[in-house]
N, C-alpha and C positions, 0 to 999 in steps of 0.2 A: 743593073750590071748587064754588060752586052753579051750576046751569044758566044762570040769569039773569047771574051775574057774567060766566060765560065768554062768553055772548052779547054783553055789553058790550064785553068784551076783544075779541072778534070784530069788532064795529062799529068799534071804535079802529083796529084793525089795517088794516080797509078803508079808512079814510081814510089810513092811512100807505101802503097801496099805490098809491092814487091819485096822491098826490105822490111815490111813488118811480117810478111810470110815468112823470111829467112830468119828473122829475129825468134819466132815462134819455132820454128824447126830446131833452131840452136838451143834454145830452151828445153824443148821435149828431148831431143837426142843426145845431149852433151850436159848442159848446166845442171839439170835436175839429177843427172847420174853421179854427179860430183860433190854437190852442195844440198840437194834435196829440194823438194817443192817448194817448202815454205821459205826458202832464201831465195830460189831461182825467181820466183814470181815477181817480188819486188824489184829484184835487180834487172829484169826484161823490162818491167814496165818503166823504170827510169832509163832505160837503154833505148826502149821505143820512142819516148817523149824526146829524147836528144837527138834520134833519127829524124824525127818528124820536124824539129826544129832546124836542124842542119839542111835538109833537103829544101824547106821552106826557104832559109836564107841564101842558099846556093842558087835558087831558081827565081828568087825575087826579081831579078832583071826581066824575066819574062812577063811578069805581072806589072804592066806599066803604071806611072804614078798616078793614084786615084785619091778621093777621099776615104776617109778612115772608115765610113760606114760600109764601102764597096769590100774592103778588107775583112770586116765582120761578115757580110754576106758570103764571101768565100770560107772564111771558117766555118759559117753555119752549114755551109754546102758539103765541106769535108766531113764533118760531124755526123750529118744526115746519111751521107753516102758510105761512110764508115760502120755506122749502125746498120745500114741495110746489108752491107757486105758480111758483117760479122754474124748476123742472125739468119739471111737467107742462105748465104753460101754455108754456114756451120750447120744449119738445118737440113737443107735440101741435098747438099754435095756431100758434107762430112757426116750427115745422118746421125748428128747429135740430137739429143731432145731439147725441148724449150727450156726446161729446168735445168741442164746443163749448160746450155748458153748463157743463161742469166746468172751464172756464177761469176762472171767477169765483172760483176758490180759488188762483188764481196771485198770490199776494201779491208776490212779488219781481218781478213784471212791472208792478204798480203798481195791481192791482186789490184794492181794501179791503173786499169783499162781506163777509170775515170780520169785519171792524170793524162792519159794519151789524148783522150777526147777533148779536155781542156787545151792542152798543146796544140791540138788540132783547130781549135776554135780560135785561139790568140796569137798564133805564130804569124799568120798572115798579118 
């Protein structure tokens, strides 16, 4: 994958992150108040996956036609960047404990972060 293509993929990911943060703020400041955390978490997980897919679809013209393996590399780049952002931003900026950050993987508690990661991986 070329540097230029990787840079474009990074820019698209940055747009996704802005919407993902807004999605999280909406969950914490509005949705949880009205439907509770147990319902808000899966709703926001599904919403985030739709956001990722939609932004990928709308920006797909920026990623020129490539082999399928290149799209998988882009998806892997997005997953890697998302995990880095989630853990480093969450721990060092938001001051959350590592234990608290690992709760994003508790699917049976309604957290669908894994769905968002899979969407990031396969949307390109």
